[in-house]
RODO-2510 file (C-alpha; in nm, 4 decimals, decimal comma):
residues 573
     n   res          X          Y          Z
     1     x     0,0000     0,0000     0,0000
     2     x     0,1139     0,3616    -0,0444
     3     x     0,2141     0,5491     0,2683
     4     x    -0,0877     0,7199     0,4236
     5     x    -0,0820     1,0596     0,5953
     6     x    -0,0553     0,9138     0,9465
     7     x     0,2358     0,6828     0,8610
     8     x     0,4118     0,9797     0,7037
     9     x     0,3496     1,1853     1,0210
    10     x     0,5064     0,9088     1,2278
    11     x     0,7928     0,8823     0,9804
    12     x     0,8451     1,2597     0,9914
    13     x     0,8935     1,2508     1,3685
    14     x     1,1363     0,9595     1,3385
    15     x     1,3426     1,1257     1,0637
    16     x     1,3354     1,4584     1,2471
    17     x     1,5095     1,3007     1,5473
    18     x     1,7714     1,1237     1,3333
    19     x     1,8431     1,3711     1,0515
    20     x     1,8105     1,7269     1,1817
    21     x     2,1516     1,8868     1,2046
    22     x     2,3030     1,6214     0,9769
    23     x     2,5141     1,6949     0,6710
    24     x     2,4684     1,5427     0,3256
    25     x     2,7967     1,3893     0,2065
    26     x     2,6947     1,2034    -0,1085
    27     x     2,4073     1,1844    -0,3608
    28     x     2,3417     0,8770    -0,5747
    29     x     2,0675     0,7804    -0,8183
    30     x     2,0820     0,4034    -0,8822
    31     x     1,7440     0,4034    -1,0613
    32     x     1,5369     0,6581    -1,2500
    33     x     1,2932     0,7096    -0,9606
    34     x     1,5261     0,6323    -0,6683
    35     x     1,7702     0,8579    -0,4795
    36     x     2,0141     0,7778    -0,2003
    37     x     2,1540     1,0497     0,0259
    38     x     2,4496     0,9679     0,2515
    39     x     2,3987     1,1719     0,5696
    40     x     2,6339     1,2163     0,8624
    41     x     2,4124     1,2980     1,1631
    42     x     2,4623     1,2762     1,5390
    43     x     2,7709     1,0604     1,5139
    44     x     2,6390     0,7991     1,2719
    45     x     2,6390     0,7524     0,8947
    46     x     2,2887     0,7111     0,7526
    47     x     2,1633     0,6267     0,4046
    48     x     1,8407     0,8121     0,3285
    49     x     1,6293     0,6576     0,0510
    50     x     1,3897     0,8769    -0,1504
    51     x     1,1638     0,7029    -0,4005
    52     x     0,9116     0,8493    -0,6443
    53     x     0,8077     0,5130    -0,7883
    54     x     0,4397     0,4567    -0,8573
    55     x     0,3094     0,2399    -0,5739
    56     x     0,6411     0,2506    -0,3890
    57     x     0,6949     0,6227    -0,3194
    58     x     0,8573     0,6667     0,0196
    59     x     1,1389     0,8208     0,2232
    60     x     1,3213     0,6396     0,5013
    61     x     1,6624     0,5378     0,6307
    62     x     1,7744     0,2150     0,4649
    63     x     2,0420    -0,0482     0,5100
    64     x     1,9951    -0,1974     0,1646
    65     x     2,2708    -0,1650    -0,0939
    66     x     2,2161    -0,0627    -0,4570
    67     x     2,4360    -0,0750    -0,7639
    68     x     2,4973     0,2642    -0,9219
    69     x     2,5093     0,3211    -1,2990
    70     x     2,8444     0,3945    -1,4617
    71     x     2,7269     0,7446    -1,5518
    72     x     2,5144     0,9445    -1,3098
    73     x     2,1828     1,0839    -1,4503
    74     x     2,1534     1,4600    -1,5042
    75     x     1,9160     1,5043    -1,2095
    76     x     2,1665     1,3310    -0,9827
    77     x     2,4476     1,5582    -1,1069
    78     x     2,2339     1,8639    -1,0365
    79     x     2,1527     1,7440    -0,6841
    80     x     2,5207     1,6804    -0,6168
    81     x     2,5960     2,0364    -0,7147
    82     x     2,3350     2,1790    -0,4767
    83     x     2,3160     1,9273    -0,1911
    84     x     2,6639     1,7881    -0,1191
    85     x     2,7725     1,9590     0,2011
    86     x     2,4201     2,0870     0,2777
    87     x     2,2930     2,0766     0,6356
    88     x     1,9443     1,9432     0,7132
    89     x     1,7681     2,2072     0,9222
    90     x     1,4279     2,0397     0,9619
    91     x     1,1977     1,7632     0,8404
    92     x     0,8281     1,8498     0,8303
    93     x     0,4946     1,7350     0,6925
    94     x     0,2668     2,0173     0,5729
    95     x    -0,0962     1,9913     0,6893
    96     x    -0,1294     1,6107     0,6933
    97     x    -0,0338     1,5886     0,3285
    98     x     0,1308     1,2762     0,1889
    99     x     0,4626     1,4530     0,1497
   100     x     0,7716     1,5542     0,3462
   101     x     0,9834     1,8665     0,3134
   102     x     1,3526     1,8695     0,4027
   103     x     1,4658     2,2257     0,4821
   104     x     1,8332     2,2600     0,3835
   105     x     2,1092     2,5121     0,4352
   106     x     2,3480     2,5110     0,1391
   107     x     2,6434     2,7143     0,0124
   108     x     2,7259     2,8039    -0,3464
   109     x     3,0716     2,8103    -0,5129
   110     x     3,1495     3,1460    -0,3494
   111     x     3,0465     3,0250    -0,0049
   112     x     2,7233     3,2262     0,0012
   113     x     2,4639     3,0626     0,2264
   114     x     2,1184     2,9834     0,0862
   115     x     1,8069     2,7964     0,1974
   116     x     1,6646     2,5263    -0,0249
   117     x     1,3946     2,2617     0,0090
   118     x     1,4001     1,9001    -0,1014
   119     x     1,0331     1,8041    -0,1336
   120     x     0,9233     1,4385    -0,1540
   121     x     0,5640     1,3896    -0,2714
   122     x     0,4224     1,0398    -0,2137
   123     x     0,0881     1,0775    -0,3914
   124     x     0,0252     0,7797    -0,6200
   125     x     0,1086     0,8474    -0,9834
   126     x     0,1971     1,2087    -0,8975
   127     x     0,4885     1,0995    -0,6774
   128     x     0,7888     1,3263    -0,7274
   129     x     1,1083     1,4639    -0,5746
   130     x     1,1686     1,8351    -0,6269
   131     x     1,4504     2,0741    -0,5383
   132     x     1,3146     2,4223    -0,4657
   133     x     1,5232     2,7383    -0,4290
   134     x     1,5042     3,0127    -0,1671
   135     x     1,2751     3,2176    -0,3954
   136     x     1,0204     2,9343    -0,4127
   137     x     1,1043     2,8410    -0,7719
   138     x     1,1696     2,4839    -0,8807
   139     x     1,5379     2,4247    -0,9592
   140     x     1,4551     2,0828    -1,1011
   141     x     1,2451     1,7769    -1,0246
   142     x     1,2645     1,4057    -1,0867
   143     x     0,9476     1,4022    -1,2975
   144     x     0,8663     1,7088    -1,4982
   145     x     0,4995     1,7896    -1,5723
   146     x     0,3977     2,0424    -1,8390
   147     x     0,0558     2,1752    -1,9382
   148     x    -0,0785     1,8204    -1,9743
   149     x    -0,1445     1,8216    -1,5977
   150     x    -0,2754     2,0957    -1,3710
   151     x    -0,1996     2,4290    -1,5400
   152     x    -0,1683     2,5973    -1,1990
   153     x     0,0859     2,3403    -1,0824
   154     x     0,3457     2,2925    -1,3525
   155     x     0,6476     2,0940    -1,2339
   156     x     0,9173     2,2546    -1,4476
   157     x     1,2459     2,4311    -1,3681
   158     x     1,1828     2,8035    -1,3142
   159     x     0,8160     2,7646    -1,2157
   160     x     0,6983     2,8513    -0,8661
   161     x     0,6422     2,5433    -0,6541
   162     x     0,2851     2,5014    -0,5292
   163     x     0,1586     2,2472    -0,2783
   164     x    -0,0798     1,9804    -0,4128
   165     x    -0,4439     2,0999    -0,4035
   166     x    -0,6410     1,9839    -0,1015
   167     x    -0,9458     1,7603    -0,1330
   168     x    -1,2204     2,0172    -0,0753
   169     x    -1,4933     1,7504    -0,0939
   170     x    -1,3587     1,5795     0,2216
   171     x    -1,3266     1,6884     0,5822
   172     x    -0,9710     1,6980     0,7224
   173     x    -0,9973     1,4242     0,9857
   174     x    -0,7270     1,5553     1,2163
   175     x    -0,8353     1,9212     1,1998
   176     x    -1,2147     1,9212     1,2430
   177     x    -1,3891     1,9714     1,5783
   178     x    -1,5403     1,7004     1,7940
   179     x    -1,8958     1,8010     1,6934
   180     x    -1,8322     1,7255     1,3262
   181     x    -1,6635     1,4019     1,4273
   182     x    -1,9827     1,2810     1,5940
   183     x    -2,2011     1,3443     1,2888
   184     x    -2,3351     1,0208     1,1428
   185     x    -2,5364     0,9627     0,8232
   186     x    -2,9126     0,9339     0,8542
   187     x    -2,9319     0,6593     0,5898
   188     x    -2,6790     0,3919     0,6736
   189     x    -2,7070     0,1729     0,3671
   190     x    -2,3526     0,2668     0,2569
   191     x    -2,0807     0,0406     0,4055
   192     x    -1,9132     0,2081     0,7014
   193     x    -1,5595     0,1901     0,5593
   194     x    -1,6692     0,3463     0,2278
   195     x    -1,8544     0,6254     0,4099
   196     x    -1,5419     0,7028     0,6169
   197     x    -1,3200     0,7036     0,3099
   198     x    -1,5529     0,9359     0,1169
   199     x    -1,6063     1,1731     0,4133
   200     x    -1,2592     1,2217     0,5642
   201     x    -0,9182     1,2993     0,4199
   202     x    -0,6141     1,1616     0,5987
   203     x    -0,7555     0,8098     0,6442
   204     x    -0,6393     0,5231     0,4251
   205     x    -0,8687     0,2414     0,3039
   206     x    -0,6926     0,0008     0,5449
   207     x    -0,7653     0,2231     0,8481
   208     x    -1,1264     0,2780     0,7372
   209     x    -1,1781    -0,0992     0,7128
   210     x    -1,0140    -0,1488     1,0535
   211     x    -1,2420     0,1100     1,2173
   212     x    -1,5471    -0,0557     1,0598
   213     x    -1,4249    -0,3948     1,1815
   214     x    -1,3813    -0,2661     1,5369
   215     x    -1,7332    -0,1220     1,5321
   216     x    -1,8716    -0,4609     1,4174
   217     x    -2,1522    -0,2866     1,2272
   218     x    -2,2654    -0,0729     1,5257
   219     x    -2,2721     0,2868     1,4000
   220     x    -2,3292     0,4228     1,7494
   221     x    -1,9760     0,3169     1,8519
   222     x    -1,8098     0,4857     1,5538
   223     x    -1,7573     0,8314     1,7187
   224     x    -1,5738     0,6679     2,0099
   225     x    -1,3509     0,4724     1,7705
   226     x    -1,2735     0,7886     1,5697
   227     x    -1,1894     0,9835     1,8851
   228     x    -0,9696     0,6996     2,0100
   229     x    -0,7822     0,7030     1,6793
   230     x    -0,7243     1,0779     1,7017
   231     x    -0,5966     1,0456     2,0593
   232     x    -0,3566     0,7682     1,9513
   233     x    -0,2177     0,9846     1,6736
   234     x    -0,2015     1,2937     1,8962
   235     x    -0,0063     1,1001     2,1603
   236     x     0,2195     0,9565     1,8893
   237     x     0,1620     0,6036     2,0170
   238     x     0,2939     0,4397     1,7040
   239     x     0,3179     0,0676     1,6351
   240     x     0,5050     0,0153     1,3073
   241     x     0,3244    -0,3069     1,2045
   242     x     0,3941    -0,5325     0,9079
   243     x     0,1091    -0,7629     0,8005
   244     x     0,2333    -1,1054     0,6931
   245     x     0,0266    -1,3717     0,5188
   246     x     0,1897    -1,7112     0,4627
   247     x     0,5227    -1,5507     0,5451
   248     x     0,4910    -1,2795     0,2762
   249     x     0,4475    -0,9073     0,3432
   250     x     0,1003    -0,7902     0,2408
   251     x     0,0533    -0,4459     0,3989
   252     x     0,1659    -0,2236     0,6854
   253     x     0,0213     0,0288     0,9261
   254     x     0,1012     0,2596     1,2180
   255     x    -0,1203     0,0538     1,4532
   256     x    -0,2181    -0,3072     1,5127
   257     x    -0,4693    -0,4495     1,2652
   258     x    -0,7206    -0,7230     1,3546
   259     x    -0,9586    -0,7246     1,0576
   260     x    -0,7878    -1,0193     0,8820
   261     x    -0,8124    -1,2621     1,1736
   262     x    -0,5665    -1,5447     1,2217
   263     x    -0,4751    -1,5656     0,8549
   264     x    -0,2513    -1,2597     0,8928
   265     x     0,0340    -1,2154     1,1407
   266     x     0,1140    -0,8671     1,2743
   267     x     0,4898    -0,8144     1,3164
   268     x     0,5907    -0,4978     1,5055
   269     x     0,9184    -0,3246     1,4090
   270     x     1,1320    -0,0891     1,6213
   271     x     1,1047     0,1926     1,3638
   272     x     0,9207     0,2875     1,0479
   273     x     1,2455     0,2892     0,8516
   274     x     1,3041    -0,0763     0,9358
   275     x     0,9403    -0,1537     0,8555
   276     x     0,9559     0,0134     0,5138
   277     x     1,2901    -0,1509     0,4418
   278     x     1,1355    -0,4916     0,5135
   279     x     0,8201    -0,4214     0,3112
   280     x     0,9618    -0,2537     0,0008
   281     x     1,3281    -0,3434    -0,0413
   282     x     1,2993    -0,7152    -0,1170
   283     x     1,0004    -0,6580    -0,3457
   284     x     1,1641    -0,3691    -0,5302
   285     x     1,4929    -0,5518    -0,5770
   286     x     1,3073    -0,8563    -0,7144
   287     x     1,1227    -0,6299    -0,9593
   288     x     1,4480    -0,4575    -1,0522
   289     x     1,6133    -0,7946    -1,1227
   290     x     1,3145    -0,9001    -1,3321
   291     x     1,3232    -0,5759    -1,5325
   292     x     1,6981    -0,5879    -1,5900
   293     x     1,7004    -0,9512    -1,6973
   294     x     1,3767    -0,9404    -1,8999
   295     x     1,5309    -0,9295    -2,2489
   296     x     1,7973    -1,1858    -2,1661
   297     x     1,5427    -1,4177    -2,0042
   298     x     1,3120    -1,3910    -2,3044
   299     x     1,5971    -1,4784    -2,5446
   300     x     1,6999    -1,7833    -2,3409
   301     x     1,3412    -1,9031    -2,3014
   302     x     1,2906    -1,8736    -2,6769
   303     x     1,6067    -2,0756    -2,7404
   304     x     1,5039    -2,3311    -2,4788
   305     x     1,1520    -2,3745    -2,6192
   306     x     1,2880    -2,4079    -2,9729
   307     x     1,5340    -2,6717    -2,8569
   308     x     1,2620    -2,8574    -2,6638
   309     x     1,0443    -2,8768    -2,9802
   310     x     1,3427    -2,9968    -3,1817
   311     x     1,4160    -3,2682    -2,9255
   312     x     1,0532    -3,3823    -2,9332
   313     x     1,0661    -3,4241    -3,3123
   314     x     1,3976    -3,6089    -3,2906
   315     x     1,2607    -3,8475    -3,0297
   316     x     0,9593    -3,9215    -3,2523
   317     x     1,1959    -3,9958    -3,5418
   318     x     1,4028    -4,2186    -3,3139
   319     x     1,0895    -4,4094    -3,2172
   320     x     1,0211    -4,4829    -3,5823
   321     x     1,3654    -4,6464    -3,6169
   322     x     1,2582    -4,9168    -3,3713
   323     x     1,1009    -5,1076    -3,6695
   324     x     1,4354    -5,1399    -3,8478
   325     x     1,4747    -5,5134    -3,7614
   326     x     1,1326    -5,5830    -3,9093
   327     x     1,2448    -5,4126    -4,2311
   328     x     1,5647    -5,6207    -4,2404
   329     x     1,3736    -5,9446    -4,1890
   330     x     1,1309    -5,8595    -4,4670
   331     x     1,4265    -5,7941    -4,7011
   332     x     1,5840    -6,1304    -4,6111
   333     x     1,2516    -6,3155    -4,6559
   334     x     1,2141    -6,1633    -5,0038
   335     x     1,5704    -6,2730    -5,0866
   336     x     1,4968    -6,6262    -4,9637
   337     x     1,1825    -6,6461    -5,1818
   338     x     1,3111    -6,4917    -5,5052
   339     x     1,2369    -6,8148    -5,6950
   340     x     0,8655    -6,7685    -5,6184
   341     x     0,8462    -6,4067    -5,7342
   342     x     0,8315    -6,2251    -6,0628
   343     x     0,8141    -5,8593    -6,1607
   344     x     0,4667    -5,7178    -6,1139
   345     x     0,3809    -5,9073    -5,7945
   346     x     0,2246    -5,6847    -5,5331
   347     x     0,2610    -5,9052    -5,2258
   348     x     0,4714    -6,1976    -5,1058
   349     x     0,2990    -6,4550    -4,8845
   350     x     0,5563    -6,6824    -4,7217
   351     x     0,6519    -6,8503    -4,3974
   352     x     0,8255    -6,6328    -4,1372
   353     x     1,1094    -6,8582    -4,0269
   354     x     1,2220    -6,5985    -3,7682
   355     x     0,9417    -6,7208    -3,5424
   356     x     0,9244    -7,0651    -3,3821
   357     x     0,5972    -7,1826    -3,5405
   358     x     0,6810    -7,0276    -3,8819
   359     x     0,3482    -6,8469    -3,9367
   360     x     0,2564    -6,7072    -4,2757
   361     x     0,3402    -6,3432    -4,3359
   362     x     0,2362    -6,0974    -4,6076
   363     x     0,5026    -5,8560    -4,7328
   364     x     0,3861    -5,5710    -4,9631
   365     x     0,5900    -5,5253    -5,2834
   366     x     0,6371    -5,2473    -5,5389
   367     x     0,4917    -5,3853    -5,8614
   368     x     0,7167    -5,1577    -6,0726
   369     x     1,0316    -5,3150    -5,9260
   370     x     1,1844    -5,6579    -5,9683
   371     x     1,1993    -5,8899    -5,6629
   372     x     1,5729    -5,8149    -5,6321
   373     x     1,5019    -5,4396    -5,6412
   374     x     1,2330    -5,4743    -5,3685
   375     x     1,4796    -5,6587    -5,1445
   376     x     1,7549    -5,4005    -5,2145
   377     x     1,5159    -5,1120    -5,1320
   378     x     1,4297    -5,2700    -4,7968
   379     x     1,7996    -5,3329    -4,7146
   380     x     1,8688    -4,9690    -4,8022
   381     x     1,5852    -4,8503    -4,5758
   382     x     1,7191    -5,0733    -4,2949
   383     x     2,0697    -4,9253    -4,3227
   384     x     1,9185    -4,5763    -4,3306
   385     x     1,7162    -4,6443    -4,0123
   386     x     2,0191    -4,7964    -3,8399
   387     x     2,2350    -4,4929    -3,9248
   388     x     1,9554    -4,2564    -3,8253
   389     x     1,9281    -4,4262    -3,4867
   390     x     2,2964    -4,3757    -3,4112
   391     x     2,2888    -4,0149    -3,5340
   392     x     1,9631    -3,9274    -3,3547
   393     x     2,0838    -4,0850    -3,0282
   394     x     2,3911    -3,8624    -3,0390
   395     x     2,1887    -3,5516    -3,1308
   396     x     1,9344    -3,6149    -2,8552
   397     x     2,2084    -3,6619    -2,5975
   398     x     2,3714    -3,3319    -2,6948
   399     x     2,0330    -3,1580    -2,7140
   400     x     1,9357    -3,2717    -2,3646
   401     x     2,2674    -3,1412    -2,2310
   402     x     2,2021    -2,8058    -2,3986
   403     x     1,8448    -2,7994    -2,2670
   404     x     1,9720    -2,8737    -1,9179
   405     x     2,2281    -2,5948    -1,9549
   406     x     1,9677    -2,3394    -2,0705
   407     x     1,7447    -2,4291    -1,7752
   408     x     2,0419    -2,3721    -1,5445
   409     x     2,1007    -2,0300    -1,7060
   410     x     1,7371    -1,9354    -1,6405
   411     x     1,7908    -2,0306    -1,2766
   412     x     2,1016    -1,8078    -1,2712
   413     x     1,9027    -1,5184    -1,4169
   414     x     1,6453    -1,5617    -1,1427
   415     x     1,9223    -1,5223    -0,8832
   416     x     2,1179    -1,2424    -1,0548
   417     x     2,1098    -0,9310    -0,8369
   418     x     2,3253    -0,6743    -1,0152
   419     x     2,4038    -0,5604    -1,3675
   420     x     2,7474    -0,7088    -1,3169
   421     x     2,5936    -1,0519    -1,2528
   422     x     2,3921    -1,0194    -1,5733
   423     x     2,7046    -0,9085    -1,7629
   424     x     2,8868    -1,2257    -1,6616
   425     x     2,5925    -1,4398    -1,7715
   426     x     2,5832    -1,2584    -2,1082
   427     x     2,9547    -1,3210    -2,1479
   428     x     2,9070    -1,6900    -2,0686
   429     x     2,6240    -1,7171    -2,3242
   430     x     2,8381    -1,5445    -2,5869
   431     x     3,1210    -1,7882    -2,5231
   432     x     2,8848    -2,0853    -2,5598
   433     x     2,7373    -1,9436    -2,8821
   434     x     2,3863    -1,8574    -2,7632
   435     x     2,4436    -1,4813    -2,7962
   436     x     2,6429    -1,2820    -3,0479
   437     x     2,9646    -1,1390    -2,9124
   438     x     2,9624    -0,7606    -2,8819
   439     x     3,2955    -0,5889    -2,9371
   440     x     3,1828    -0,2895    -2,7347
   441     x     3,0960    -0,5081    -2,4385
   442     x     3,4192    -0,7051    -2,4725
   443     x     3,6202    -0,3821    -2,4428
   444     x     3,4165    -0,2921    -2,1352
   445     x     3,4815    -0,6323    -1,9800
   446     x     3,5853    -0,5829    -1,6195
   447     x     3,7419    -0,8047    -1,3621
   448     x     3,5336    -1,1149    -1,2936
   449     x     3,3462    -1,1203    -0,9640
   450     x     3,4582    -1,3429    -0,6808
   451     x     3,2247    -1,6223    -0,5631
   452     x     2,9788    -1,5453    -0,2842
   453     x     3,1522    -1,5968     0,0500
   454     x     3,0026    -1,7173     0,3775
   455     x     3,1400    -1,8263     0,7150
   456     x     2,9568    -2,0937     0,9155
   457     x     2,8882    -2,0594     1,2855
   458     x     3,1786    -2,2931     1,3616
   459     x     3,4227    -2,0928     1,1498
   460     x     3,4408    -2,2777     0,8153
   461     x     3,4479    -2,0748     0,4928
   462     x     3,1854    -2,1542     0,2271
   463     x     3,2103    -2,0376    -0,1362
   464     x     2,9070    -2,0314    -0,3683
   465     x     2,9240    -1,9882    -0,7471
   466     x     2,7230    -1,7068    -0,9044
   467     x     2,6873    -1,8655    -1,2503
   468     x     2,7903    -2,1724    -1,4532
   469     x     3,1275    -2,0346    -1,5591
   470     x     3,2084    -1,9428    -1,2004
   471     x     3,0887    -2,2871    -1,0874
   472     x     3,3532    -2,4413    -1,3169
   473     x     3,6195    -2,2037    -1,1885
   474     x     3,5249    -2,2695    -0,8281
   475     x     3,5159    -2,6495    -0,8539
   476     x     3,8088    -2,7161    -1,0881
   477     x     4,0556    -2,4398    -0,9930
   478     x     3,9799    -2,2650    -0,6652
   479     x     3,8743    -2,5634    -0,4505
   480     x     4,1356    -2,7942    -0,3020
   481     x     4,1027    -3,1700    -0,3395
   482     x     4,0376    -3,2070     0,0335
   483     x     3,7519    -2,9498     0,0388
   484     x     3,3904    -3,0647     0,0337
   485     x     3,1660    -3,0092    -0,2704
   486     x     2,7866    -2,9790    -0,2357
   487     x     2,5042    -2,9564    -0,4892
   488     x     2,1280    -3,0059    -0,4877
   489     x     2,0272    -3,3439    -0,6253
   490     x     1,8565    -3,3323    -0,9679
   491     x     1,7864    -2,9595    -0,9245
   492     x     1,9736    -2,6740    -1,0926
   493     x     2,1791    -2,4653    -0,8536
   494     x     2,5185    -2,3289    -0,7572
   495     x     2,8271    -2,5332    -0,6806
   496     x     2,9065    -2,4948    -0,3109
   497     x     3,2567    -2,5469    -0,1695
   498     x     3,3140    -2,6005     0,2033
   499     x     3,6768    -2,5013     0,2677
   500     x     3,8347    -2,7330     0,5240
   501     x     4,2010    -2,6203     0,5427
   502     x     4,3011    -2,9718     0,6494
   503     x     4,0332    -2,9930     0,9222
   504     x     3,7340    -3,2239     0,9460
   505     x     3,4103    -3,0189     0,9100
   506     x     3,1532    -3,0650     1,1840
   507     x     2,7830    -3,1327     1,1507
   508     x     2,6978    -2,7606     1,1779
   509     x     2,9278    -2,6662     0,8881
   510     x     2,7865    -2,9369     0,6588
   511     x     2,4246    -2,8555     0,7470
   512     x     2,4704    -2,4822     0,6901
   513     x     2,6609    -2,5410     0,3631
   514     x     2,3767    -2,7699     0,2475
   515     x     2,1214    -2,4996     0,3397
   516     x     2,3191    -2,2518     0,1277
   517     x     2,3204    -2,5020    -0,1627
   518     x     1,9390    -2,5150    -0,1478
   519     x     1,9053    -2,1367    -0,1017
   520     x     2,1033    -2,0780    -0,4227
   521     x     1,9108    -2,3319    -0,6312
   522     x     1,5776    -2,3796    -0,8042
   523     x     1,4535    -2,5713    -0,4997
   524     x     1,4838    -2,2815    -0,2552
   525     x     1,1057    -2,2643    -0,2008
   526     x     1,0367    -2,6374    -0,2216
   527     x     1,0882    -2,7351     0,1429
   528     x     1,3473    -2,9964     0,2287
   529     x     1,5249    -3,1450    -0,0730
   530     x     1,8227    -3,3842    -0,1055
   531     x     2,1726    -3,2357    -0,1295
   532     x     2,4661    -3,4486    -0,2451
   533     x     2,8074    -3,3888    -0,0901
   534     x     3,1489    -3,5375    -0,1532
   535     x     3,5149    -3,4387    -0,1468
   536     x     3,6344    -3,2292    -0,4407
   537     x     3,8745    -3,5048    -0,5506
   538     x     3,5711    -3,7153    -0,6445
   539     x     3,4333    -3,4432    -0,8765
   540     x     3,5467    -3,4073    -1,2375
   541     x     3,4359    -3,2150    -1,5425
   542     x     3,3783    -3,4238    -1,8594
   543     x     3,5765    -3,3106    -2,1628
   544     x     3,3724    -3,0857    -2,3922
   545     x     3,0757    -3,0595    -2,1532
   546     x     2,8654    -2,7464    -2,1069
   547     x     2,9649    -2,4896    -1,8388
   548     x     2,8706    -2,6015    -1,4893
   549     x     2,8416    -2,9709    -1,5827
   550     x     3,0369    -3,2132    -1,3614
   551     x     3,0353    -3,5824    -1,2685
   552     x     3,0871    -3,6955    -0,9098
   553     x     3,1202    -4,0287    -0,7294
   554     x     3,1430    -4,1651    -0,3733
   555     x     2,8943    -3,9121    -0,2448
   556     x     2,6525    -3,8962     0,0460
   557     x     2,3122    -3,7272     0,0630
   558     x     2,1383    -3,5170     0,3270
   559     x     1,8078    -3,3301     0,3361
   560     x     1,8267    -2,9512     0,3633
   561     x     1,5971    -2,6512     0,3294
   562     x     1,6651    -2,3061     0,1839
   563     x     1,7106    -2,0316     0,4428
   564     x     1,7605    -1,6762     0,3133
   565     x     1,7856    -1,5366     0,6675
   566     x     2,0710    -1,7769     0,7405
   567     x     2,2431    -1,6844     0,4136
   568     x     2,2179    -1,3150     0,4989
   569     x     2,3574    -1,3762     0,8477
   570     x     2,6526    -1,5877     0,7306
   571     x     2,7398    -1,3706     0,4300
   572     x     3,0754    -1,1971     0,4267
   573     x     3,2246    -0,9408     0,1859
***
């Protein structure tokens, strides 16, 4: 859900305590609608996230990390010019609007002091981030709006900044008197939550539904519930609550919510910044990965589907070669009965001496050919089917290896988190011939990333491959023969190396390494699945095999379950 006015009021108080008096050291723009401000305030370094994304507009302190583009966007460059070194004087919310204003003290190139405002609007599709000068004019904004929108509120450099127009058709819930609060409709056919939403501004649909739920259909109790809500907000008795259903974040609020019953779990967070980080960050990063890898994923899926259809046709052709022995026997029976045949015969009826009771068999003939020519044609067809079987068996084997490889690449794409990860996968696909090599990208080729690194609770290092090429590198070059190798059984995933350094790994190290193998595989959401583990000396890569393909022997198997929280806790730089 978008942030409502009350959540923003709570957030404003939280940011006011943490940011006021702080200094902006760095400005970054990793995405078109996302800004990160590095702030040094009250002895700690904070990362302030400002988003103007539709459905995800927000501002809060974050601990998440983002990958920056190689070239900063123009808006980011402008903000760096005006904001680096600026001091945050105040954080305020104007009149219960869904927006926050950061009052800043800045200095120009000559050291002249000036006041500026960084305004974050979190209003649905109109979400925006604007930098406003001391004269009230817009210096620039993240999303410019010309005459196509409200003519009185043009969001363009040089125009005067105006606050969003208020909803005149609704009563401001937190500003009206108690008498107006106790007014109830005479006709109560309209649902209570819809009536509240249409009558008052400042209340979100979630809060309106919660108030209606607490009233249980009794309109006479509504004024008391409304007054209790206003007292809670006035006293700033916040409960940053995340609503979880089946372990997945569904919504959030500034107070406890009971309308969903036992199906939904309410998880309270220490601060709104931590709440918003938990609600948005994982979802946004998953969407970012999907958007970045969309074209590459589509290309690989197309290649995979084409290969799957080709394999299906080849298997049908291979099935037809199963009758080759019947063709050979018919040719030999014709040869054995040449004395009984003459040109023009259409069928040969003879005894089938290949069966124990020698039953009669009818063999169709080509009347335009001699008996010898009919036999030769069948021998030729037999040799053709025999050769086709050998050729098709080889093609199908190679095709299934390629299909398995493409499925593993799709699994890699699902796990890729940064543009650098995607670049390595593109490079791997170019080397295997599935993508055309780009000279421009080859010149821009940087140093390959290191494998993901973890340390178990009992001190053993665990390395996890990011892609197939890195899996090969990790297993065949980096790992020692005495290290342990782990991989999910019959499921695509990363190669996992448990570094032993001459020691015998304990049960904790093996279990946590197996959990990491499942976490970085296609089976991460499938509950407990088998994981094979063996020493690296029992793992080898077949000559000419696809990247990531290995053969292993003398292995053991354990059941393990994916655990992203464990992976995050054990992860090391």
